[in-house]
N, C-alpha and C positions, 0 to 999 in steps of 0.2 A: 588456502587462506581461510576458508569458512571454518574448518575445524580448529585451526590454530587461533584465529580471532575469537571464536566462541569460547575456547578453553582458557586463553591467556589475556584476551582483550587486545584491541588493535595496538595500543601504545606499547605493550610488552612483546608483541609478536615481532620476530626478526625474519629476515629473508632466509637465514639458515634454518629456522624452524619450519618455514613454509616449504622449502625445497626438500627437507628431510621428510616431512609429512607427505608430500607429493611423490617422493621417490624419483626426483629429477635433479639435475645439476644446477648450480647457479647460472651457468651459461645458458641453459635452457630457459630458466626464469627470465633472464635479461633479453632473450630472443623474443619473449612474449610481452614483457612489461618493462617499462623504463625505471620503475621504482616500486616500493612497497605501497605507496599511495595509489599509483596507477592500478595495481593489482586489487587493492581494496575497493576502488571506485568501480572496477569491472565486476567484482563480487556484488557490490550494492546494486548495480544495474541488472545483473543476472538474477539475483534473488527477487528484486522488484518485478522483473519480467515474469518470473515464475508465479509470483502472487497474482499478477494481473491475468495471466493465463488461467489460473484457478478461478478467478472472478468470472472471466468470459465463459469458461466451460460450465459454470453453474447456472447460467441464464436459461430461462424457459420462456421464450417469446410469446407463448400462448397465455401466459399469466399476466395479471395487472402489474404495472411497474412497481407498486409498493411491495408485492410479494417477491418480485425478482430482486429488488434491492435488499429486502430482508434475507433472502436465501443467499445472495451473493456476499453479504456482510458476514453471515454465519460461516460460509465457506472460507472467506478471507481470514477470519479470526482463527478458524481451525488450522488453516495453513500456517499461520504465524505461530500458533501454540505448539506445533509439531517440532519447532526448533527454538525453544525459549532463550537459550544462551546466545544464539546467533541473532535473534530479534533484538536483544539488548544491545549487542554490538552494532548492528546496523542502524537502529533508531537513535542511539545516543552518540556513538563514536563518529558518525558521519560529520558531525559538527566540528571535529578536530582537524578536518582536512582543509580548512580555510575556504577561499573563494572557489576552488575546484570542487570541493565537497558540496558547497552551497549550490553550484550550478547543476551538479548531478542530482542533488536532492530536489531542486526545483523542477528539473526535467521529469523525474519520477512522479512528483506531486501533480504535475500537469497531465501526465498520462492517466493517473487515477481520476482526476477531475474530468478528463475527456470521456473516460469510461462511464462515469456517473451521468454526465450530460447525455450520452448516447442512450443509456438505459432509461433514465427518467423521461427524456423528451421523445423517445421512440413512439409512444402513443399519439403524439401530435401529427406524425406523418401518416398514421392510419386514418382511414375514413371515419367520420364521426359516428357512424352506425356501428363500428366495431369496438368502440369504447363501452365499458359497462354503463348501463343506464344511469343517468344522473351524475356521472363523473365528469366534472369540467376538465377541459384540456389544461394540463399543468405545464409550465415551462420553468425549467431550472436554468438560471443564467450562469454564465461562466464564473462570475464573481461568487455566486452562491454555491456552485459546485466546488470551487476552490476552498471556500469557507467550510463546507462540509468535510472535505478531505482533511483540512487543518484541524477541525474539531475531532475527527476520528483519530488523527495522529496524536493529538493531546490525550485522548482517552488511553491510547496504547502507552504513551510515555508515563502517564500516571500509574498504570498497572506495573510497568517496569520499576518505577520508583518504589512501589509498595511490595515488590518481589512477587507479583501475582501473574507472571507471564504464562504459567501453565493454565490459567483460567481465563485466557483472553476471550474465549467464546461467550463468556457472560456479558461481554460488551455489545453483543449484537443488538439487543433491545435499545440500549441508549444510543448507539450509533444510528439505528433506524429512525429513532425519534429526532435526531439532529437533521437527518436528510428530509424527513417529512416536514419539520418545522421550517426549514429553509426553502423547501419547495412551495409551501403555502404562504410564505412571507409576502409575496407580491400581491396576494388577494386582500390583505389588510389595507393596502394603499388604495384600493378601488372603492 
């Protein structure tokens, strides 16, 4: 599905294309997936899981959260840039799958927001003496984490629209700025 969807787009991909590419029968396809939509949703989950694994493996808990987020974002964008045609398919065409696509997309966005919450809020669990001197404890709320993920998603979509998916790594700085701004937003209210 990944190869066919990246080459032809989801709408043009057929089950015949998918089984031919996979070297399996239609019967085998239907033993694993009830439809082309189900196969695409599994691809979306699988690709998103791989991106999240890349994010998790990039963390260096001994570094300040800002450095971890910057490095994780750079790793995330490098991971996406490795498959520019598939990125377009996954980020854009998931919207064609109606309510099922929206549920899976929301699930993936929540996993990314949870990752961000864990990474940014981890220093709060550490003893105050282990934080860098003068650094106040920061807390990223669930709402702000989801807003950060949404903002980063929009940056990716804008790159797709401009035909710049090979240069996704250039978004690291802007994405880091979004996370820092949303993390510090609660301080303005104090």
